[in-house]
N, CA and C of each residue as an Amber inpcrd file, in Angstrom:
protein
   609
   0.9570000  -1.2370000   0.1790000   0.1220000  -0.1420000   0.2000000
   0.8200000   1.3680000   0.0620000   0.4950000   2.3650000  -0.7210000
   1.3310000   3.6190000  -0.7910000   1.0560000   4.3000000   0.7640000
   2.5890000   4.8580000   0.8540000   2.2080000   5.7250000   2.2280000
   2.3720000   7.2090000   1.8280000   1.1740000   8.0760000   2.5760000
   0.9930000   8.9960000   1.9150000   0.8790000  10.0330000   3.2880000
   0.7870000  11.4640000   3.3620000   0.7620000  12.5690000   4.2600000
  -0.7290000  12.0200000   4.7290000  -0.8290000  11.7070000   6.0170000
  -2.3180000  11.4220000   6.8690000  -3.1030000  12.2740000   6.2720000
  -2.8480000  13.8900000   6.2720000  -3.9960000  14.7200000   6.1900000
  -4.7480000  14.6920000   5.0010000  -4.2710000  13.7190000   4.2470000
  -4.7740000  13.8000000   2.6230000  -6.2830000  13.3890000   2.9200000
  -6.3170000  12.5240000   4.3270000  -7.4530000  12.0240000   4.7600000
  -8.5470000  13.1810000   5.4440000  -7.9730000  14.4470000   5.7350000
  -8.9390000  15.1750000   6.6370000  -9.3460000  16.3200000   5.6810000
  -9.0710000  15.6900000   3.9070000  -9.8070000  16.9240000   3.2310000
 -11.1320000  16.2160000   2.9160000 -12.0680000  17.4560000   2.6700000
 -13.5350000  17.4730000   2.7260000 -13.7930000  16.6180000   1.1530000
 -14.6170000  15.5760000   1.1210000 -14.7840000  14.6590000   0.1090000
 -15.9390000  15.0980000  -1.0650000 -15.7510000  14.6620000  -2.1530000
 -16.5280000  15.3510000  -2.7770000 -17.7540000  14.2250000  -3.2350000
 -19.1540000  14.1710000  -2.7020000 -19.9800000  13.1200000  -2.8090000
 -20.7450000  13.3910000  -4.5420000 -21.0510000  12.6560000  -5.4110000
 -22.1350000  12.8540000  -6.3440000 -22.7540000  11.5840000  -6.5830000
 -23.4970000  11.8690000  -7.7510000 -24.6590000  11.0470000  -8.7460000
 -24.0150000  11.0610000  -9.9390000 -23.4210000   9.5820000 -10.1170000
 -23.3190000   9.1850000 -11.6520000 -24.1460000   8.1090000 -12.1660000
 -25.0540000   8.5930000 -13.0490000 -26.2480000   7.5840000 -13.6710000
 -25.4870000   6.6580000 -14.3170000 -24.3220000   6.9680000 -14.9490000
 -23.5690000   5.7890000 -15.8720000 -23.2930000   4.6840000 -15.1990000
 -22.4000000   5.2530000 -14.1580000 -22.6700000   4.2480000 -12.7380000
 -23.3540000   3.2460000 -12.2240000 -24.4820000   4.0810000 -12.0430000
 -25.6770000   3.3120000 -11.5890000 -25.9760000   2.3040000 -12.5790000
 -26.1070000   2.7010000 -13.7860000 -26.5830000   1.8520000 -15.0760000
 -25.8170000   0.5300000 -15.3030000 -24.5270000   0.7290000 -15.2130000
 -23.5280000  -0.3240000 -15.1830000 -23.5550000  -0.7580000 -13.8490000
 -23.5630000  -0.9170000 -12.5280000 -23.1210000  -1.4980000 -11.7210000
 -22.3430000  -1.1770000 -10.5070000 -21.3990000  -0.1360000 -11.4360000
 -20.3510000   0.0890000 -10.5570000 -20.3280000   0.6750000  -9.2050000
 -21.3500000   1.3590000  -8.7830000 -21.3990000   1.8620000  -7.4160000
 -22.8760000   1.9930000  -7.5530000 -23.2650000   1.6080000  -6.0150000
 -24.2900000   1.5590000  -5.7810000 -25.2570000   2.7570000  -5.4180000
 -26.3330000   2.7540000  -6.4660000 -27.6300000   3.6850000  -6.3640000
 -26.8170000   4.8640000  -7.4630000 -25.7870000   4.6120000  -7.7870000
 -24.7320000   5.7750000  -8.5600000 -24.1030000   6.5780000  -7.5800000
 -23.8070000   6.5720000  -6.6370000 -23.0630000   7.3520000  -5.5680000
 -21.7740000   6.9300000  -5.4980000 -20.7920000   8.2840000  -5.3780000
 -19.5670000   8.1070000  -5.8580000 -18.8530000   9.2360000  -4.9290000
 -18.0760000   8.7940000  -3.8400000 -17.3190000   9.6010000  -2.9390000
 -16.1480000   9.8510000  -3.2780000 -15.9760000  10.9830000  -3.9090000
 -14.5190000  10.8490000  -4.1500000 -13.5300000  12.1820000  -3.1750000
 -12.4790000  11.3380000  -2.8760000 -11.6060000  11.9850000  -2.0440000
 -10.0230000  12.2530000  -2.8070000  -9.3130000  13.1180000  -2.0450000
  -8.2970000  13.5760000  -2.5220000  -7.3040000  12.8360000  -2.6610000
  -6.8380000  11.8600000  -2.1800000  -6.1600000  10.7100000  -2.3140000
  -6.2310000   9.8040000  -3.7080000  -7.3580000   9.8790000  -4.2330000
  -7.4160000   9.3490000  -5.8510000  -6.8880000  10.2460000  -6.6850000
  -7.6160000  11.5630000  -6.3430000  -7.1540000  12.5500000  -7.3400000
  -5.4220000  12.7900000  -7.4430000  -4.7840000  12.6660000  -6.0440000
  -3.6430000  12.8310000  -6.0580000  -2.5740000  11.7520000  -6.6620000
  -3.4070000  10.5030000  -7.0740000  -2.8220000   9.3550000  -7.5070000
  -2.9060000   9.4560000  -8.7450000  -3.4760000  10.1160000  -9.4310000
  -4.4170000  10.2440000 -10.5630000  -3.3020000  11.6600000 -11.3350000
  -3.0220000  12.4380000 -10.6560000  -2.0540000  13.7550000 -11.2540000
  -0.6520000  13.1500000 -11.3840000  -0.5220000  11.9720000 -10.3560000
   0.8830000  11.6840000  -9.7640000   1.4250000  12.4990000  -8.5620000
   0.9270000  13.5360000  -8.2150000   1.7180000  14.5520000  -6.9510000
   0.4490000  15.1650000  -6.1390000   0.9390000  15.9380000  -5.2960000
   0.1120000  16.9970000  -4.5660000   0.8500000  18.2140000  -4.5890000
   0.3130000  18.8250000  -5.0050000   1.0910000  20.3350000  -5.1330000
  -0.1900000  21.4830000  -5.1990000   0.2350000  23.3120000  -4.8380000
  -1.0360000  23.7410000  -4.9070000  -2.1560000  23.8170000  -6.0370000
  -1.5450000  23.5290000  -7.2760000  -2.4230000  23.7180000  -8.3970000
  -3.4880000  22.1380000  -8.4810000  -2.4170000  21.2130000  -8.1640000
  -4.0310000  20.0250000  -7.8200000  -4.8800000  19.9990000  -7.0900000
  -4.5150000  20.8260000  -5.6700000  -5.0140000  21.0620000  -4.3140000
  -6.2390000  22.1070000  -4.9920000  -6.0000000  23.3150000  -5.6640000
  -6.7590000  24.2840000  -6.2060000  -7.8280000  23.5990000  -7.1090000
  -7.3770000  22.7860000  -7.9060000  -8.3050000  22.1000000  -8.8870000
  -9.5330000  21.6970000  -8.2710000  -8.6200000  20.4700000  -7.2940000
  -9.9700000  20.1630000  -6.5210000 -10.6850000  20.8700000  -5.2970000
  -9.9510000  22.1160000  -4.8630000 -10.8710000  23.1020000  -4.1940000
 -12.0700000  23.7430000  -4.7690000 -11.6270000  23.7360000  -5.9480000
 -12.5110000  24.8570000  -6.8440000 -13.5790000  24.1310000  -7.1690000
 -13.7890000  23.0270000  -7.6970000 -14.8000000  21.8000000  -8.1540000
 -15.5050000  21.6320000  -6.8470000 -14.6020000  21.1590000  -5.4770000
 -15.5060000  21.1830000  -4.4010000 -16.5010000  22.5540000  -3.8440000
 -15.7740000  23.9050000  -3.8100000 -16.7510000  24.9190000  -3.6530000
 -17.7900000  25.3790000  -4.7890000 -17.4140000  24.7750000  -6.0520000
 -18.1890000  25.3560000  -7.2390000 -19.5830000  24.5160000  -7.0210000
 -19.5010000  23.0980000  -6.8910000 -20.2460000  22.1900000  -6.8900000
 -21.3100000  22.5440000  -5.8130000 -20.7070000  22.6800000  -4.6290000
 -21.1930000  23.2530000  -3.5640000 -22.6430000  24.3680000  -4.0520000
 -21.9300000  25.6070000  -4.5630000 -22.6270000  26.7340000  -4.6540000
 -23.7780000  26.2900000  -6.0070000 -23.5110000  25.1250000  -6.7430000
 -24.4410000  24.8900000  -7.9650000 -25.4230000  24.0260000  -7.3830000
 -25.4220000  23.5150000  -6.6700000 -26.1720000  22.2960000  -6.1710000
 -26.7610000  22.4080000  -4.8170000 -25.9840000  23.1380000  -3.6570000
 -26.9260000  23.4420000  -2.7110000 -26.7590000  22.1120000  -1.8600000
 -27.8120000  21.8240000  -1.3620000 -27.8800000  20.5570000  -0.7160000
 -28.0550000  19.3170000  -1.5640000 -28.3530000  19.5980000  -2.6670000
 -28.7290000  18.3540000  -3.6410000 -27.6280000  17.8130000  -4.1110000
 -27.2040000  16.4440000  -4.7180000 -26.6140000  16.1360000  -4.8310000
 -25.5050000  16.4630000  -6.7620000 -24.5990000  16.7740000  -6.4490000
 -23.9670000  17.1550000  -7.9320000 -24.2120000  15.9170000  -8.6630000
 -24.4510000  16.3700000 -10.1180000 -24.6450000  14.9560000 -11.1560000
 -23.2250000  14.9290000 -12.1270000 -22.6590000  13.9350000 -11.9430000
 -21.8770000  13.7530000 -12.6000000 -21.7640000  13.5530000 -14.3440000
 -21.5150000  14.5210000 -14.9530000 -21.9030000  14.1600000 -16.5370000
 -22.7570000  15.1200000 -17.0550000 -23.3260000  16.2940000 -15.8810000
 -24.2630000  17.1340000 -16.2770000 -23.3370000  18.3160000 -15.7810000
 -22.2510000  18.4590000 -15.7920000 -21.4350000  19.7090000 -15.2920000
 -20.4830000  20.2310000 -16.3290000 -20.7950000  21.2320000 -16.9130000
 -19.7630000  22.0380000 -18.1900000 -18.6320000  22.7820000 -17.5120000
 -17.5290000  22.9110000 -17.9010000 -16.5460000  23.9380000 -17.4270000
 -15.8530000  24.5730000 -18.1300000 -15.7240000  25.5770000 -17.9360000
 -14.7990000  26.6960000 -19.2340000 -13.7970000  27.0470000 -18.4390000
 -12.7750000  27.3180000 -19.0860000 -11.4840000  28.0380000 -18.8420000
 -10.8340000  28.8210000 -19.9110000 -10.3790000  29.8640000 -19.6000000
  -9.9710000  31.3450000 -20.2580000  -8.9460000  31.2180000 -20.7240000
  -7.9060000  30.1500000 -20.5850000  -6.7300000  29.4000000 -20.8700000
  -6.7690000  28.5930000 -22.2580000  -5.8880000  28.7370000 -22.9010000
  -5.8010000  26.9580000 -23.9190000  -5.4330000  26.0970000 -22.8300000
  -5.9020000  24.8580000 -23.5540000  -5.4640000  23.5690000 -22.6850000
  -3.8630000  23.7460000 -22.4620000  -3.3360000  24.0060000 -23.3480000
  -1.5820000  23.6180000 -23.3510000  -0.8920000  25.1840000 -22.8320000
  -1.4320000  26.0670000 -22.1580000  -1.0020000  27.4430000 -21.5100000
  -0.7240000  26.8290000 -20.1190000   0.4040000  27.0570000 -19.3170000
   0.8200000  27.0940000 -18.0140000  -0.1240000  25.8650000 -17.1630000
  -0.7460000  25.9320000 -16.2230000  -1.0890000  24.4370000 -15.5090000
  -2.5840000  24.4450000 -16.0470000  -3.2650000  24.8090000 -16.9090000
  -4.4530000  24.9880000 -17.3740000  -4.7410000  23.3210000 -17.8110000
  -3.7180000  22.7140000 -18.0450000  -3.9150000  21.4600000 -18.3110000
  -4.3290000  20.5210000 -17.5250000  -3.3730000  20.5780000 -16.4500000
  -3.2450000  19.7920000 -15.2860000  -4.6630000  20.1610000 -14.0120000
  -5.2090000  21.4170000 -14.1250000  -6.1580000  21.7420000 -13.7350000
  -7.3050000  21.2010000 -14.1400000  -7.4780000  21.1540000 -15.6180000
  -8.5560000  20.5830000 -16.1280000  -8.6110000  18.9790000 -16.2100000
  -7.5580000  18.3380000 -16.1050000  -7.3670000  16.8500000 -15.7620000
  -8.1140000  16.4850000 -14.5250000  -7.9360000  17.4110000 -13.7860000
  -8.5340000  17.0580000 -12.1240000  -9.6080000  17.8570000 -12.3450000
 -10.1670000  18.3000000 -12.7100000 -11.5360000  18.6200000 -12.7790000
 -12.3530000  17.5170000 -13.2970000 -11.5930000  17.0340000 -14.8480000
 -12.2100000  16.0690000 -15.6190000 -12.4250000  15.1350000 -14.8330000
 -11.3990000  14.3820000 -14.0200000 -11.5110000  13.3500000 -13.2820000
 -13.0360000  13.2420000 -12.5150000 -13.1880000  14.5330000 -11.4920000
 -14.0400000  14.7890000 -10.5230000 -15.2270000  14.7590000 -11.3980000
 -15.9000000  15.5410000 -12.4050000 -16.9820000  15.6860000 -12.8390000
 -17.3080000  15.0690000 -13.9470000 -16.5870000  14.5460000 -14.7910000
 -16.2600000  13.6090000 -16.1670000 -16.3500000  14.7140000 -17.3150000
 -16.4240000  16.1710000 -17.0420000 -16.6450000  16.7220000 -18.3430000
 -15.4260000  16.7080000 -19.1570000 -15.5420000  16.4600000 -20.4710000
 -14.2930000  16.3170000 -21.4710000 -14.7770000  17.2180000 -22.3240000
 -13.5120000  17.8830000 -23.1440000 -13.9860000  18.5170000 -24.3750000
 -14.4750000  17.4170000 -25.8190000 -13.5280000  16.4270000 -26.2040000
 -13.2690000  15.6550000 -27.0080000 -12.9790000  14.4880000 -27.1280000
 -12.4480000  14.0340000 -25.6360000 -11.6980000  12.7880000 -25.0730000
 -12.7880000  12.2580000 -24.6640000 -13.4800000  12.3580000 -24.1590000
 -14.4050000  11.5160000 -23.1880000 -15.1300000  10.8130000 -23.5650000
 -16.0340000  10.1370000 -22.6470000 -16.8290000   8.8760000 -23.3880000
 -18.1290000   9.6550000 -24.3090000 -18.4130000   8.7700000 -24.9980000
 -19.4830000   9.3940000 -26.3020000 -20.6400000   8.5380000 -25.5810000
 -21.1810000   8.1120000 -24.8490000 -22.5500000   7.9960000 -24.5340000
 -22.8230000   6.6430000 -24.6310000 -24.1910000   6.4310000 -23.8550000
 -25.1350000   4.7180000 -24.0200000 -26.1650000   5.0400000 -24.3050000
 -26.3460000   4.5070000 -25.3450000 -28.1350000   4.8060000 -25.7700000
 -28.2510000   6.2650000 -25.9910000 -27.6110000   7.2990000 -26.1860000
 -28.0210000   8.4560000 -26.4870000 -28.1300000   9.0280000 -25.2220000
 -27.2900000   8.4170000 -23.7060000 -27.4470000   9.0620000 -22.4830000
 -25.7260000   9.2680000 -22.2750000 -25.6010000   9.9860000 -21.1390000
 -24.4540000  10.0760000 -20.3580000 -23.1380000  10.1590000 -21.4870000
 -23.6300000  10.9490000 -22.1560000 -21.9650000  11.5050000 -23.0170000
 -21.3980000  12.5000000 -21.9750000 -19.9200000  12.5100000 -21.8870000
 -19.2220000  13.5300000 -21.7160000 -18.5810000  14.4720000 -22.1610000
 -18.4120000  14.4080000 -24.0100000 -17.8480000  15.2670000 -24.4500000
 -18.5870000  16.4500000 -24.7670000 -17.7520000  17.3660000 -25.3030000
 -18.4880000  18.6740000 -25.1370000 -18.6860000  19.6710000 -23.9900000
 -18.4240000  19.1260000 -22.8530000 -18.7310000  19.4630000 -21.3530000
 -17.5270000  20.3630000 -21.0500000 -16.4910000  20.5910000 -21.5710000
 -15.1440000  21.2720000 -21.7460000 -14.6820000  22.4660000 -22.4980000
 -14.7690000  23.7650000 -22.0340000 -13.9500000  24.2010000 -23.2760000
 -13.0180000  25.2340000 -22.7920000 -11.9680000  25.5590000 -23.6520000
 -10.9160000  26.3480000 -23.4110000 -11.2410000  27.6780000 -24.1620000
 -10.0970000  28.7230000 -23.7500000  -9.8240000  29.7790000 -24.7630000
 -11.4020000  30.8310000 -24.5120000 -12.1560000  30.4290000 -23.2120000
 -13.6480000  31.1140000 -23.2120000 -13.4490000  32.5980000 -22.8660000
 -14.5740000  33.2450000 -23.1210000 -14.2090000  34.6350000 -22.4730000
 -14.9860000  34.7540000 -21.3010000 -13.7000000  34.3080000 -20.2620000
 -14.2710000  34.9710000 -18.9360000 -12.7480000  35.2790000 -17.8620000
 -13.0150000  35.7460000 -16.7700000 -12.0540000  36.5290000 -16.4930000
 -11.6520000  35.3350000 -15.0290000 -12.8010000  34.4660000 -14.5610000
 -12.4070000  33.6250000 -13.4400000 -11.1650000  32.8150000 -13.9390000
 -11.0920000  31.8750000 -12.8470000  -9.7750000  30.5550000 -12.8590000
 -10.8410000  29.4580000 -14.1180000 -12.2770000  29.5660000 -13.4570000
 -12.8660000  28.6690000 -14.3720000 -14.2830000  28.7910000 -14.0760000
 -15.4140000  28.5250000 -15.0180000 -16.3650000  28.6190000 -14.8820000
 -17.2570000  26.9750000 -14.4650000 -18.2610000  26.7240000 -14.1840000
 -19.1340000  25.8090000 -13.8280000 -20.2460000  26.1950000 -14.2400000
 -20.9720000  25.2800000 -14.7500000 -22.1930000  25.4410000 -15.3580000
 -23.4710000  24.0930000 -15.4010000 -24.3570000  24.0580000 -14.7640000
 -25.3400000  22.9010000 -14.8670000 -25.7350000  22.8450000 -16.0980000
 -25.8330000  21.8960000 -16.4520000 -26.5230000  21.8530000 -17.6160000
 -27.8940000  21.4550000 -17.9250000 -28.1530000  20.7980000 -16.7540000
 -30.0380000  20.9550000 -16.3200000 -30.4660000  22.1980000 -16.5810000
 -30.0430000  22.9670000 -15.6510000 -30.9440000  24.4000000 -15.0940000
 -30.2390000  25.3170000 -15.8150000 -28.9900000  25.2870000 -16.0160000
 -28.0890000  26.6610000 -16.7300000 -27.6110000  27.2380000 -15.7900000
 -27.7640000  26.8750000 -14.5590000 -26.9450000  27.7380000 -13.4750000
 -25.4150000  27.9000000 -13.6370000 -25.1060000  29.2520000 -13.1080000
 -23.5210000  28.9580000 -13.6570000 -22.7490000  30.0400000 -12.1680000
 -21.7600000  29.3900000 -12.1230000 -20.4770000  30.3780000 -10.9390000
 -19.0600000  30.0530000 -11.9410000 -18.6990000  31.4800000 -11.0690000
 -16.9750000  31.5980000 -11.5180000 -16.4660000  31.1140000 -10.1340000
 -15.4880000  30.5390000 -10.7120000 -14.7570000  30.2300000  -9.0940000
 -13.1860000  31.1510000  -9.3950000 -12.4740000  31.6550000  -8.2740000
 -11.4160000  32.5370000  -8.7660000 -10.3270000  31.9120000  -6.9870000
  -9.4470000  31.4180000  -8.2090000  -8.1180000  31.0510000  -7.0550000
  -7.1670000  31.4420000  -7.3870000  -6.3840000  31.1470000  -5.9300000
  -4.9640000  32.1610000  -5.7390000  -4.6740000  31.7260000  -4.4410000
  -3.6710000  30.7340000  -4.6710000  -2.9870000  30.4990000  -3.5620000
  -1.7200000  31.6930000  -2.7820000  -1.2250000  32.4080000  -3.5160000
  -0.4130000  33.1070000  -3.1740000  -0.5450000  33.7820000  -1.8490000
  -1.3760000  34.1590000  -0.8530000  -1.2530000  34.0200000   0.4340000
  -1.0670000  33.1800000   1.3890000  -0.8910000  31.7950000   1.2120000
  -0.3050000  30.7190000   1.6520000   1.2760000  30.7260000   1.0630000
   1.9510000  31.5360000   1.8320000   3.4600000  31.3830000   1.3800000
   3.9850000  29.6470000   1.7400000   5.3190000  29.4590000   1.1280000
   5.6310000  28.2900000   1.9130000   6.9000000  28.8990000   2.5770000
   7.5850000  27.4530000   3.1810000   8.2370000  27.6910000   4.4900000
   9.8100000  28.3220000   3.8290000  10.2940000  29.2270000   4.0790000
  11.3600000  29.7730000   3.5290000  12.5190000  28.5470000   3.3030000
  12.7090000  27.7620000   4.0200000  13.5230000  26.9910000   3.7320000
  13.4840000  26.4650000   2.2230000  12.2170000  26.5440000   1.3500000
  12.0690000  25.6520000   0.7410000  12.6970000  26.0270000  -0.5490000
  13.2830000  27.6550000  -0.6040000  13.9980000  28.2640000  -1.4440000
  15.4170000  28.0550000  -1.4990000  15.8100000  27.1910000  -0.3480000
  17.2110000  27.2810000  -0.3140000  17.8320000  25.2290000  -0.9650000
  16.5490000  24.8280000  -0.3630000  16.1530000  23.2480000  -0.8360000
  15.9750000  22.8770000  -1.9950000  15.1790000  23.4700000  -2.6990000
  14.5440000  23.0860000  -4.3010000  15.7090000  23.1960000  -5.2570000
  16.8910000  24.1170000  -5.3300000  17.9100000  23.7970000  -6.3270000
  18.5060000  22.4480000  -5.7080000  18.6150000  22.2010000  -4.9870000
  19.5090000  20.7920000  -4.1620000  18.3070000  19.6390000  -4.9480000
  16.9660000  19.7480000  -4.2640000  16.6390000  18.7190000  -4.4720000
  16.2940000  18.5410000  -6.1810000  16.2560000  19.4000000  -6.8770000
  16.3840000  19.5840000  -8.2990000  17.3270000  19.1180000  -8.7990000
  18.3420000  19.4500000  -8.4890000  19.8190000  19.2870000  -9.2860000
  20.4370000  17.8060000  -8.5750000  19.3180000  17.1750000  -7.8950000
  20.1740000  16.1070000  -7.4520000  21.2660000  16.0930000  -5.9050000
  21.4820000  17.4770000  -5.5000000  22.6070000  17.2690000  -4.8870000
  21.8490000  17.0720000  -3.3800000  20.9270000  17.2460000  -3.0280000
  20.2910000  17.2730000  -1.8190000  20.3880000  15.6180000  -0.9040000
  20.6970000  15.6570000  -0.0800000  20.8470000  14.3000000   0.8030000
  19.5540000  14.0650000   1.3650000  19.4340000  12.8320000   1.6920000
  18.4320000  11.9070000   2.1030000  17.2110000  12.9110000   3.0480000
  17.6630000  13.1220000   4.0100000  17.3320000  14.1320000   4.9570000
  16.6660000  15.3230000   4.4100000  17.5280000  16.3040000   3.6590000
  17.2270000  17.3090000   2.6340000  16.0120000  16.9820000   1.8960000
  15.8450000  16.1250000   1.2500000  15.0420000  15.8370000   0.3630000
  13.5290000  15.8420000   1.2860000  13.8300000  14.6730000   2.3750000
  12.2450000  14.5250000   3.1820000  12.0470000  15.8440000   3.9060000
  12.7900000  16.4370000   4.2410000  12.6320000  17.7390000   4.8140000
  11.7500000  18.7680000   3.5940000  12.0320000  18.7970000   2.5860000
  11.8300000  19.4390000   1.6240000  10.2120000  19.0580000   0.9000000
   9.8520000  17.5180000   0.9910000   8.8800000  17.1220000   0.6150000
   7.9560000  17.0980000   1.7400000   8.4510000  17.1500000   3.2790000
   7.6820000  17.5250000   4.0120000   6.9050000  18.9810000   4.2140000
   7.7990000  19.8480000   3.8110000   7.8080000  21.7350000   3.9960000
   6.4730000  21.6830000   2.8100000   6.9220000  20.9290000   1.5300000
   5.9300000  21.2390000   0.3460000   4.4530000  20.9390000   0.8640000
   4.3810000  19.7440000   1.2150000   3.0880000  19.0910000   1.8330000
   2.4760000  19.7100000   2.9550000   3.1650000  20.6040000   3.5360000
   2.7290000  21.2140000   4.7880000   1.9320000  22.8080000   4.0260000
   2.3430000  22.9350000   3.0740000   1.6410000  23.9440000   2.2850000
   0.7160000  24.0240000   1.4380000   0.3310000  22.8450000   0.9730000
  -0.5960000  22.1770000   0.2980000  -1.8440000  21.7140000   1.4500000
  -1.5030000  21.2750000   2.7210000  -2.1580000  21.0710000   3.8430000
  -3.0110000  22.3240000   4.3540000  -2.0280000  23.5030000   4.6160000
  -2.7930000  24.8310000   4.7700000  -3.9670000  25.2310000   3.8110000
  -3.6120000  25.0300000   2.1380000  -4.7340000  25.6670000   1.3950000
  -5.6230000  24.5800000   1.7220000  -5.9450000  23.4110000   1.5450000
  -6.8670000  22.1940000   1.1760000  -7.5570000  22.3220000   2.8810000
  -7.0980000  22.2040000   3.9010000  -7.8400000  21.7500000   4.8160000
  -7.9390000  22.9710000   5.9660000  -6.7350000  23.6950000   6.2620000
  -6.9390000  24.9770000   7.0330000  -7.6810000  26.2740000   6.2250000
  -7.6270000  26.2080000   5.3140000  -8.3370000  27.5420000   4.5600000
  -9.3790000  26.9450000   3.6260000  -9.9270000  26.1660000   3.6710000
 -11.2700000  24.9890000   2.6660000 -12.4040000  26.2160000   2.4970000
 -12.3330000  26.9350000   3.4910000 -13.6260000  27.8620000   3.1750000
 -12.8100000  29.7380000   2.8960000 -11.7030000  29.8360000   2.7520000
 -11.0050000  30.9550000   3.0840000 -11.5130000  31.7620000   1.6660000
 -12.0890000  33.0310000   1.4510000 -12.7210000  33.5400000   0.1060000
 -11.4020000  34.0770000  -0.6270000 -10.0310000  34.3930000   0.3200000
  -8.8060000  35.1870000  -0.1380000  -8.3720000  34.0370000  -1.2770000
  -8.3810000  32.6860000  -0.7810000  -8.0770000  31.6500000  -1.4240000
  -8.8530000  31.1490000  -2.7490000 -10.0970000  30.9360000  -2.1870000
 -10.9360000  30.6190000  -3.2990000 -12.0540000  31.3250000  -3.3080000
 -12.8520000  31.8110000  -4.4220000 -13.9800000  32.5870000  -4.2800000
 -14.7540000  31.9440000  -5.1980000 -16.1140000  31.6430000  -5.0700000
 -17.2420000  31.6260000  -5.8330000 -18.4370000  32.8930000  -5.7440000
 -18.5650000  33.1160000  -7.3730000 -19.2410000  34.4170000  -7.5900000
 -20.3990000  33.7150000  -8.3440000 -21.7770000  33.8220000  -8.0470000
 -22.8300000  33.2300000  -9.1900000 -23.3980000  34.1400000 -10.1620000
 -23.3480000  33.6930000 -11.0060000 -23.6680000  34.4080000 -12.1470000
 -25.4060000  34.6040000 -12.4540000
């Protein structure tokens, strides 16, 4: 079993309904509980970008559905950047993994239902980090994410060149990883509801 920082288990999970998974007998009643750990495994790492994509999705779905279960496959997501710009592709992959939304590469449907393609747009005319929309009601929210108010430990600046350059000792590599994840923990656990870091605006 893979070992990981135990605070991953403290991150609020995202609960959704997926009609396709119910039809195919994948999850009982089509209910899926998505936790941060599987998202990290999919991305291959935990960082402020992956954490931000998870947090944006969590906050956006709460705003869109209130007390109702979000419906996977009925959520459209738009980005102002191109998929190849900066970290947009990384963020899009995380959000796609949670919501099912894809541009052209997703599941094409079963019996005319459950299609996932055409639910993700890039180069959109928006100012937000991402826009989430319910395809059933048309309700939209813009989400703004900025983690700059949660700085990393100053020691990371000295350690990073050593770690990246392969010159760090085992102790230094271990410390760097711990400091890195501590910053991510502060974003996802301590500041999950901090409007300065992640703000949702209903349209």
